[in-house]
C-alpha positions as CSV (number, residue, x, y, z in Angstrom):
1,M,-39.0,-40.5,-93.4
2,S,-42.4,-39.3,-93.1
3,R,-43.2,-40.7,-89.8
4,L,-40.1,-39.4,-87.9
5,T,-40.8,-35.9,-89.9
6,T,-44.0,-35.6,-88.4
7,L,-43.3,-36.9,-84.9
8,A,-40.6,-34.0,-84.9
9,A,-42.5,-31.4,-85.7
10,A,-45.1,-32.6,-82.7
11,L,-42.0,-33.0,-80.5
12,F,-39.7,-30.1,-80.9
13,D,-41.9,-27.5,-80.0
14,D,-41.6,-29.0,-76.6
15,R,-38.7,-26.5,-74.8
16,R,-38.2,-29.3,-72.5
17,L,-36.8,-31.8,-75.1
18,K,-33.4,-32.0,-76.4
19,S,-33.2,-33.6,-79.8
20,S,-31.2,-34.6,-82.5
21,L,-32.2,-34.4,-85.9
22,P,-33.8,-37.8,-87.6
23,E,-30.7,-39.3,-88.4
24,L,-31.7,-41.9,-91.4
25,D,-34.0,-44.1,-89.6
26,H,-33.3,-43.0,-85.9
27,L,-34.5,-39.9,-83.8
28,H,-33.4,-39.4,-80.5
29,L,-34.9,-37.2,-77.8
30,D,-32.9,-36.2,-74.5
31,T,-35.7,-35.1,-71.6
32,A,-35.8,-34.5,-67.8
33,P,-36.8,-38.1,-66.1
34,G,-40.1,-36.7,-65.1
35,R,-41.0,-36.3,-68.8
36,V,-39.9,-40.0,-69.8
37,R,-43.6,-41.3,-69.1
38,T,-45.5,-38.9,-71.3
39,L,-43.1,-39.0,-74.1
40,A,-43.4,-43.3,-74.3
41,E,-47.2,-42.8,-73.7
42,L,-47.3,-40.4,-76.7
43,L,-45.4,-43.2,-78.7
44,L,-47.2,-46.0,-78.1
45,H,-50.8,-44.6,-77.6
46,D,-50.5,-42.0,-80.1
47,H,-47.8,-42.7,-82.8
48,G,-48.3,-46.6,-82.5
49,F,-44.6,-47.7,-81.6
50,E,-44.1,-50.5,-79.8
51,F,-41.4,-50.9,-76.7
52,A,-38.0,-52.4,-77.7
53,K,-35.3,-52.0,-75.1
54,L,-34.5,-50.3,-71.8
55,L,-30.7,-49.3,-71.4
56,V,-28.3,-48.1,-68.7
57,E,-24.8,-46.7,-69.3
58,D,-22.5,-45.4,-66.3
59,L,-20.4,-42.7,-68.5
60,G,-18.5,-41.9,-65.6
61,S,-20.1,-38.7,-65.8
62,N,-23.1,-39.4,-65.3
63,V,-25.6,-42.6,-65.8
64,A,-27.5,-42.7,-68.7
65,L,-31.4,-44.2,-69.2
66,R,-32.3,-44.7,-72.9
67,F,-35.7,-46.0,-74.1
68,F,-36.0,-47.5,-77.2
69,F,-39.2,-47.7,-79.2
70,F,-40.1,-48.9,-83.0
71,H,-42.5,-48.4,-85.4
72,P,-43.8,-51.4,-87.0
73,E,-44.9,-50.5,-90.3
74,D,-42.7,-47.1,-90.8
75,H,-39.4,-49.1,-89.8
76,V,-38.0,-46.2,-87.8
77,L,-36.2,-46.3,-84.2
78,V,-36.9,-43.2,-81.7
79,S,-34.7,-43.4,-78.5
80,I,-35.5,-41.3,-74.9
81,E,-32.5,-40.5,-73.2
82,T,-32.3,-39.4,-69.6
83,D,-30.1,-38.8,-66.6
84,A,-30.4,-41.6,-64.1
85,S,-29.0,-39.7,-61.4
86,E,-32.1,-37.6,-60.6
87,N,-35.5,-39.2,-59.3
88,L,-36.7,-42.1,-61.5
89,P,-40.4,-42.1,-61.9
90,T,-41.2,-45.7,-62.9
91,I,-43.4,-46.9,-66.4
92,S,-44.1,-49.9,-65.9
93,D,-47.2,-49.3,-65.0
94,S,-48.0,-47.9,-67.9
95,I,-46.0,-49.6,-70.1
96,H,-45.7,-53.0,-68.8
97,A,-42.9,-54.8,-70.5
98,A,-40.4,-52.1,-68.8
99,D,-41.4,-53.7,-65.9
100,W,-38.2,-56.6,-65.6
101,Y,-35.9,-53.9,-67.6
102,E,-36.2,-51.5,-64.6
103,R,-35.9,-54.3,-61.8
104,E,-32.7,-55.3,-63.9
105,A,-31.6,-51.8,-63.4
106,E,-32.1,-51.2,-59.9
107,D,-29.9,-54.6,-59.3
108,L,-27.3,-53.8,-61.7
109,F,-26.8,-50.1,-61.7
110,G,-28.5,-49.4,-58.4
111,L,-30.9,-47.2,-59.6
112,H,-34.4,-46.6,-58.3
113,F,-37.8,-46.5,-59.9
114,S,-40.2,-44.7,-57.8
115,G,-43.9,-46.2,-57.9
116,H,-41.8,-49.7,-59.1
117,P,-44.7,-52.0,-56.8
118,F,-41.4,-55.1,-56.5
119,L,-37.7,-53.8,-56.8
120,G,-34.8,-56.0,-55.3
121,D,-34.0,-60.1,-55.6
122,F,-34.0,-59.9,-59.1
123,V,-31.1,-60.4,-61.1
124,L,-28.8,-60.6,-57.9
125,H,-30.7,-63.0,-55.1
126,D,-31.1,-61.6,-51.9
127,D,-29.9,-64.9,-50.2
128,V,-26.9,-64.7,-52.1
129,W,-25.6,-61.3,-53.3
130,P,-25.1,-58.6,-50.8
131,E,-27.4,-55.2,-51.2
132,D,-26.2,-52.5,-52.9
133,I,-23.2,-53.7,-54.9
134,A,-24.5,-52.2,-58.3
135,P,-22.0,-54.6,-60.3
136,M,-22.6,-52.9,-63.7
137,R,-20.9,-50.2,-62.2
138,R,-17.7,-48.5,-63.3
139,R,-16.5,-48.5,-59.7
140,Y,-16.8,-52.1,-59.8
141,A,-14.5,-54.7,-61.0
142,A,-15.5,-57.8,-62.8
143,T,-12.7,-59.9,-60.7
144,T,-14.3,-58.8,-57.4
145,Q,-15.7,-62.0,-55.7
146,S,-19.1,-60.6,-54.4
147,A,-21.6,-63.8,-54.1
148,S,-21.5,-66.5,-51.9
149,A,-24.0,-69.5,-51.7
150,A,-23.8,-69.7,-48.0
151,G,-27.3,-68.3,-47.3
152,A,-29.1,-69.8,-50.1
153,S,-29.8,-72.8,-48.4
154,T,-32.1,-70.6,-46.0
155,W,-34.2,-69.1,-48.7
156,Q,-37.5,-70.4,-48.7
157,P,-40.7,-69.3,-51.3
158,R,-43.2,-66.7,-49.8
159,Q,-46.7,-67.9,-49.8
160,Q,-49.2,-65.8,-51.2
161,L,-52.4,-68.1,-51.1
162,T,-53.8,-68.0,-47.5
163,E,-57.0,-70.0,-48.5
164,S,-57.5,-73.3,-46.8
165,G,-55.5,-76.6,-48.4
166,S,-53.3,-74.3,-50.7
167,V,-49.8,-75.3,-50.7
168,V,-46.7,-74.1,-52.4
169,F,-45.3,-76.3,-55.1
170,P,-41.7,-75.5,-55.8
171,V,-40.4,-76.7,-59.4
172,G,-36.3,-76.1,-59.8
173,P,-34.5,-74.9,-59.9
174,V,-32.8,-77.9,-61.0
175,W,-34.9,-80.7,-62.3
176,G,-35.1,-83.7,-63.9
177,D,-34.5,-84.0,-67.8
178,F,-34.0,-80.0,-68.3
179,S,-30.8,-78.7,-68.2
180,E,-30.9,-75.2,-67.5
181,A,-31.7,-73.8,-63.9
182,G,-35.1,-71.7,-63.0
183,L,-37.4,-71.7,-60.0
184,Y,-41.0,-71.9,-60.8
185,I,-43.3,-71.4,-57.5
186,L,-47.1,-72.7,-58.2
187,E,-49.3,-71.9,-55.8
188,G,-53.2,-73.6,-55.4
189,P,-55.1,-76.0,-53.9
190,G,-55.5,-79.6,-54.8
191,E,-54.1,-79.9,-58.7
192,Q,-54.8,-76.1,-59.3
193,I,-52.3,-73.4,-59.9
194,L,-54.1,-70.3,-59.0
195,L,-50.6,-68.2,-58.6
196,A,-47.6,-68.7,-60.6
197,H,-43.9,-66.7,-60.1
198,T,-40.9,-67.5,-62.1
199,R,-37.5,-66.6,-60.4
200,L,-34.5,-66.9,-63.0
201,F,-30.9,-66.0,-62.9
202,F,-29.8,-68.7,-60.8
203,K,-26.6,-68.6,-63.1
204,Y,-26.2,-64.9,-63.8
205,R,-22.8,-64.7,-65.4
206,A,-22.3,-61.0,-65.7
207,V,-20.6,-61.5,-69.9
208,E,-22.0,-57.7,-70.2
209,K,-19.4,-56.8,-67.5
210,I,-16.7,-59.0,-68.7
211,A,-17.5,-57.8,-72.0
212,E,-16.2,-54.1,-71.0
213,G,-12.6,-53.7,-72.5
214,L,-12.2,-56.3,-74.6
215,P,-12.1,-55.9,-78.3
216,V,-15.2,-56.7,-80.5
217,S,-14.1,-59.7,-81.5
218,A,-14.2,-61.1,-78.6
219,V,-17.3,-59.9,-77.6
220,V,-18.8,-61.7,-80.6
221,L,-17.7,-64.9,-78.8
222,L,-19.3,-64.1,-75.6
223,A,-22.6,-63.1,-77.8
224,E,-22.4,-66.8,-79.6
225,R,-21.7,-68.4,-76.4
226,F,-23.9,-67.4,-73.4
227,S,-27.0,-68.8,-75.1
228,G,-25.2,-71.3,-77.9
229,N,-28.7,-72.2,-79.3
230,A,-29.2,-69.2,-81.0
231,A,-25.9,-68.4,-82.0
232,V,-26.3,-66.5,-85.2
233,A,-29.2,-64.4,-84.3
234,H,-27.4,-63.2,-81.1
235,A,-23.7,-62.3,-83.3
236,L,-25.8,-61.1,-86.1
237,A,-27.5,-58.5,-84.0
238,L,-24.2,-57.5,-82.1
239,C,-22.2,-57.2,-85.3
240,Q,-25.1,-55.1,-87.2
241,A,-24.7,-52.6,-84.4
242,A,-20.9,-52.3,-85.1
243,E,-21.3,-52.1,-88.7
244,R,-24.0,-49.5,-87.8
245,I,-20.9,-47.1,-86.0
246,S,-18.9,-47.4,-88.7
247,H,-20.8,-47.2,-91.5
248,T,-19.8,-50.6,-92.7
249,V,-21.5,-51.9,-95.8
250,V,-21.6,-55.2,-96.1
251,P,-21.2,-57.2,-99.0
252,E,-24.5,-58.2,-101.1
253,R,-23.1,-62.1,-100.8
254,A,-22.4,-61.6,-97.2
255,Q,-26.3,-60.4,-96.4
256,R,-27.6,-63.4,-98.5
257,L,-25.5,-65.9,-96.5
258,R,-26.0,-64.4,-93.3
259,M,-30.2,-65.4,-94.2
260,V,-29.4,-68.7,-94.8
261,L,-27.3,-69.3,-91.6
262,A,-30.2,-67.3,-89.5
263,E,-33.0,-69.3,-91.1
264,L,-31.0,-72.7,-90.8
265,E,-30.7,-72.0,-87.2
266,R,-34.4,-71.2,-87.0
267,M,-35.3,-74.5,-88.4
268,R,-33.2,-76.5,-85.8
269,Y,-34.3,-74.3,-82.8
270,H,-37.5,-74.8,-83.4
271,M,-37.3,-78.9,-84.3
272,A,-35.8,-78.9,-81.1
273,V,-39.0,-77.1,-79.2
274,L,-41.2,-79.3,-80.8
275,A,-39.3,-82.6,-80.0
276,E,-39.4,-81.4,-76.2
277,L,-42.8,-80.6,-76.6
278,A,-44.0,-83.9,-77.9
279,G,-42.0,-85.7,-75.0
280,S,-43.4,-83.3,-72.4
281,T,-46.8,-84.9,-73.1
282,G,-45.4,-88.5,-72.8
283,L,-44.8,-89.0,-76.3
284,A,-41.6,-91.0,-76.1
285,V,-41.3,-91.9,-79.7
286,G,-42.8,-88.4,-81.0
287,K,-39.6,-86.7,-79.3
288,A,-37.5,-89.4,-80.5
289,I,-38.6,-88.8,-84.0
290,G,-38.5,-85.1,-83.4
291,Q,-34.5,-85.2,-82.0
292,E,-33.5,-87.3,-84.8
293,L,-34.9,-84.4,-87.3
294,E,-33.1,-81.7,-85.1
295,E,-29.8,-84.2,-85.4
296,A,-29.8,-84.4,-89.4
297,L,-30.3,-80.3,-88.9
298,L,-27.5,-80.3,-86.9
299,R,-25.3,-82.0,-89.0
300,L,-26.9,-80.3,-92.1
301,A,-25.2,-77.2,-90.2
302,A,-22.2,-78.6,-89.8
303,R,-21.7,-79.8,-93.3
304,V,-22.1,-76.7,-94.6
305,G,-20.8,-73.9,-92.2
306,G,-17.9,-76.2,-90.2
307,H,-20.3,-76.2,-86.9
308,R,-23.3,-77.8,-86.0
309,Y,-24.4,-74.5,-83.9
310,L,-22.7,-72.2,-86.8
311,F,-20.4,-70.5,-84.3
312,G,-17.8,-68.8,-85.8
313,L,-19.3,-67.3,-89.2
314,I,-20.7,-64.0,-88.2
315,V,-18.2,-61.2,-87.5
316,P,-18.3,-57.0,-88.2
317,G,-18.2,-56.1,-92.1
318,G,-19.9,-60.2,-93.4
319,L,-18.6,-63.5,-93.0
320,A,-15.4,-64.7,-91.1
321,R,-15.4,-66.9,-94.7
322,D,-17.2,-67.8,-97.6
323,L,-19.0,-71.5,-97.5
324,D,-17.6,-74.2,-99.6
325,A,-18.5,-74.2,-103.0
326,E,-20.6,-77.5,-102.7
327,A,-22.6,-76.1,-99.8
328,P,-25.2,-74.2,-102.3
329,A,-25.8,-77.7,-103.8
330,L,-25.8,-79.3,-100.6
331,L,-28.3,-77.3,-99.1
332,A,-30.9,-77.2,-102.0
333,T,-30.6,-81.2,-102.4
334,E,-31.0,-82.0,-98.4
335,L,-33.3,-79.3,-97.5
336,P,-36.8,-80.7,-99.7
337,P,-36.6,-84.0,-98.3
338,L,-35.9,-83.0,-94.7
339,L,-38.9,-80.4,-95.2
340,A,-41.5,-83.4,-96.5
341,R,-40.1,-85.5,-93.1
342,I,-41.1,-82.5,-91.0
343,R,-44.3,-82.1,-92.8
344,H,-45.1,-85.7,-92.5
345,Y,-43.6,-85.5,-88.3
346,R,-46.8,-82.7,-88.3
347,R,-48.7,-85.2,-89.6
348,L,-48.2,-87.7,-87.2
349,L,-48.6,-85.6,-83.9
350,E,-51.9,-83.9,-85.1
351,A,-53.4,-87.3,-85.4
352,S,-52.7,-88.2,-82.3
353,S,-55.5,-87.5,-80.3
354,S,-54.1,-87.4,-76.7
355,F,-51.4,-85.5,-77.8
356,L,-54.0,-82.8,-78.6
357,D,-55.8,-83.2,-75.6
358,R,-53.1,-82.0,-73.6
359,I,-52.1,-78.9,-75.9
360,E,-55.5,-77.7,-77.2
361,E,-56.8,-75.2,-75.2
362,M,-54.0,-75.5,-72.2
363,G,-51.4,-72.8,-71.3
364,V,-53.8,-69.9,-73.3
365,L,-52.0,-66.5,-73.4
366,N,-54.9,-64.0,-74.4
367,A,-54.4,-61.0,-76.7
368,A,-54.8,-58.7,-73.7
369,D,-51.9,-59.9,-72.0
370,T,-49.9,-60.6,-75.2
371,A,-50.5,-56.7,-75.8
372,R,-49.8,-55.7,-72.4
373,Y,-46.4,-57.7,-71.7
374,A,-45.3,-57.1,-75.5
375,T,-44.5,-60.7,-76.1
376,V,-42.0,-61.5,-79.1
377,G,-41.3,-64.8,-81.6
378,P,-43.5,-67.4,-81.9
379,V,-45.4,-67.1,-78.7
380,G,-46.3,-63.7,-79.6
381,R,-47.6,-64.7,-82.8
382,A,-49.5,-67.5,-81.7
383,S,-51.8,-64.8,-79.4
384,G,-52.0,-62.5,-82.8
385,R,-48.9,-60.4,-82.7
386,S,-47.5,-60.5,-86.1
387,Q,-44.7,-58.3,-85.0
388,D,-41.4,-59.6,-86.9
389,L,-38.0,-57.8,-87.1
390,R,-37.3,-59.2,-90.3
391,C,-40.2,-57.0,-91.8
392,V,-41.0,-54.4,-89.5
393,L,-37.0,-53.5,-88.9
394,P,-35.6,-55.3,-92.2
395,Y,-31.6,-56.2,-92.0
396,A,-29.3,-58.6,-93.9
397,D,-31.3,-58.7,-97.1
398,Y,-34.7,-59.2,-95.7
399,A,-36.2,-56.4,-97.3
400,K,-35.8,-58.0,-100.4
401,W,-36.6,-61.1,-99.4
402,P,-39.3,-60.8,-96.7
403,P,-40.4,-63.9,-94.8
404,A,-43.9,-65.2,-94.5
405,V,-45.1,-64.2,-91.1
406,A,-47.0,-67.2,-89.3
407,V,-49.9,-65.7,-87.3
408,E,-52.5,-67.6,-85.2
409,S,-55.2,-66.1,-82.6
410,E,-55.8,-69.2,-80.1
411,G,-52.8,-68.5,-77.7
412,D,-52.9,-72.0,-76.4
413,G,-50.3,-74.8,-76.7
414,Y,-51.7,-76.0,-80.0
415,A,-51.4,-72.3,-81.9
416,R,-47.9,-72.1,-80.5
417,M,-47.0,-75.7,-82.2
418,R,-48.1,-74.5,-85.7
419,V,-46.9,-71.3,-85.7
420,F,-43.4,-73.3,-85.3
421,F,-44.0,-75.6,-87.4
422,Q,-45.3,-73.0,-90.1
423,E,-41.7,-70.9,-89.4
424,I,-39.8,-74.2,-89.9
425,E,-41.9,-74.2,-93.4
426,S,-41.5,-70.4,-94.2
427,A,-37.7,-70.9,-93.3
428,G,-37.0,-73.9,-95.8
429,T,-38.8,-72.0,-98.4
430,L,-36.9,-68.5,-98.0
431,L,-33.5,-70.5,-98.0
432,C,-34.4,-72.3,-101.1
433,A,-35.4,-69.2,-102.7
434,V,-32.5,-67.1,-101.7
435,L,-29.8,-69.9,-102.6
436,D,-31.2,-69.8,-105.9
437,A,-30.5,-66.1,-106.4
438,L,-26.5,-66.3,-104.1
439,P,-24.7,-63.3,-106.2
440,T,-21.1,-63.9,-106.2
441,G,-18.4,-61.7,-104.9
442,P,-16.8,-61.1,-101.6
443,V,-18.1,-62.2,-98.1
444,S,-16.6,-59.6,-96.0
445,A,-15.7,-55.9,-95.6
446,D,-12.6,-54.0,-94.5
447,W,-14.5,-53.3,-90.7
448,V,-12.3,-51.0,-88.4
449,P,-13.1,-50.4,-85.2
450,C,-14.1,-46.8,-84.2
451,E,-15.8,-44.8,-81.3
452,G,-19.7,-44.7,-81.1
453,S,-22.4,-46.3,-80.2
454,A,-25.6,-47.8,-81.8
455,L,-28.2,-50.1,-81.5
456,G,-28.5,-53.5,-83.7
457,W,-31.1,-56.1,-83.7
458,A,-32.3,-59.6,-85.2
459,E,-35.3,-61.9,-85.1
460,A,-33.9,-64.6,-83.2
461,P,-36.0,-67.8,-83.1
462,S,-37.5,-66.9,-79.9
463,G,-38.1,-63.3,-81.0
464,A,-37.1,-59.8,-81.3
465,F,-33.2,-59.7,-79.9
466,F,-32.0,-56.0,-79.5
467,D,-28.0,-55.2,-78.7
468,W,-26.7,-52.0,-77.9
469,L,-23.0,-51.4,-78.3
470,R,-20.5,-48.9,-77.5
471,I,-16.9,-49.0,-79.0
472,G,-14.7,-46.3,-76.9
473,A,-12.1,-44.4,-78.3
474,E,-9.2,-47.0,-78.4
475,G,-11.5,-49.7,-80.1
476,H,-12.7,-51.6,-77.3
477,V,-15.9,-52.4,-76.1
478,Q,-16.9,-50.0,-73.4
479,R,-20.8,-51.2,-72.9
480,W,-22.6,-54.1,-74.5
481,S,-26.6,-54.8,-73.5
482,A,-28.0,-57.5,-75.0
483,G,-32.2,-57.4,-75.0
484,T,-33.5,-60.9,-74.9
485,P,-36.9,-62.2,-76.1
486,G,-36.8,-64.0,-72.6
487,Y,-37.5,-60.4,-71.0
488,R,-40.9,-60.3,-72.5
489,N,-42.0,-64.0,-72.8
490,W,-40.6,-65.2,-69.3
491,H,-42.2,-62.3,-67.6
492,A,-45.8,-63.2,-69.2
493,F,-45.3,-67.0,-68.9
494,H,-47.6,-66.9,-65.5
495,H,-50.2,-66.0,-67.2
496,A,-50.6,-69.0,-69.6
497,V,-49.8,-71.4,-66.4
498,E,-52.1,-69.9,-64.0
499,D,-55.3,-71.5,-63.9
500,T,-54.2,-75.2,-64.9
501,A,-53.4,-78.1,-63.5
502,F,-49.9,-79.1,-62.1
503,Q,-49.5,-81.9,-64.3
504,D,-50.0,-79.6,-67.4
505,F,-46.7,-77.1,-65.9
506,P,-44.2,-78.7,-68.2
507,I,-46.5,-79.4,-71.4
508,I,-47.0,-75.3,-71.4
509,M,-43.4,-74.6,-70.7
510,A,-42.0,-76.8,-73.3
511,S,-44.6,-75.1,-75.9
512,F,-43.0,-71.4,-75.0
513,G,-39.6,-72.8,-76.4
514,L,-37.6,-70.4,-73.9
515,S,-34.0,-70.3,-73.2
516,V,-33.2,-69.8,-69.6
517,A,-29.2,-69.2,-70.4
518,E,-30.8,-66.4,-72.8
519,N,-31.6,-64.2,-69.4
520,D,-29.1,-65.5,-67.2
521,R,-26.3,-63.5,-69.4
């Protein structure tokens, strides 16, 4: 609370601010649009806060814009709210991590940010969606058919390089050995990439619009499935927002078991990334070994939680059901030999000079770009950013059981690989420790939906995940907004690709371990 008290004393003298008193770990500021940039810079540069999320809400009477920030040492949140019906100066030139959020707000809500260098053709591709429809506004019905593929065949990527011999090399949106749809426009002379541009949202599904008017239980289902490879983390962030609204105290056993499920998911997710990384360099046997280890973790999850991707377990108030009585013993027996096999897999990869030659000093994301884009998860931690929401904003029982945070500094493919392996090791160690101290008792508390709003969060396998939830008086969801790790890491991806060779692009992409579906929500 000391950070919020000091901050409140510094800010509340400003007569242009309206503020709520600090509540637990959250300070809310209400100000004019022209003051947002000044306050945001004050939080970041003078008080050491990090940008978390930008949220837009159509409240009927007005459209509200909220900027969320957190402090990585003092475990506190600050939100800045302003009226979006007025002119909105961009903050993306000062806080570059907000760039994609502002572009999304322009596309989905029809807001305009003066001074932003590039708005439009982001979530809603101009060749498919008509202009000025703002599908996330209340006046727009989710059942309206607006998108059309008729113009998609006429779209062509724009060439930015004009030097002699330069070519535009589009990769995607559909391409071999990759199940998600993303277009990566690479430009350069010969075999070198000088410019790269990422174009996502080919499968925009409007799950946040579909969530409007649904009960929270149905929205949890959406949260689990819009990118199912991180179902536990996504459901956990949403459920914690619902629990904050109702001030529900989750039983201790449920908190510990939530950690068990989240860390088991982290191990499996990272193992899948490592298998793809091996395959991207042409190590067919290395990829097969990695996939076999991923399969072992999937089967273990199915035996423990009843589903390979652990669907249906996280609910508001705790867990839908307790784990079977033999599940803790099963995990305690199966995890150590699995971890030993994963360590051996790492040794095999690091003993392959051809593999290391393809990932060392390749796809470097330097510290300056990492800070500018506020990258998160293993991508950020491989470039020196140590932020992990399990530690900086502890949830579940992570305050009592903080994980060992793996941090590397080189920012290349090899550094990212080491972080993935270290996080698997840390997750396994944490799992075993938590299982040894698993308390008895209930796994759920009575949770009744009540009117209100709150922010929830979780450290998903690919990074920080922030969920905003507003529940109306009738108990149904009025607004759900999922802030995914990809909004930071895909945003910075082009910096890792530029100045590399065309043939290295799939390797760099595999080393990021990102999900397109997580963005195309």
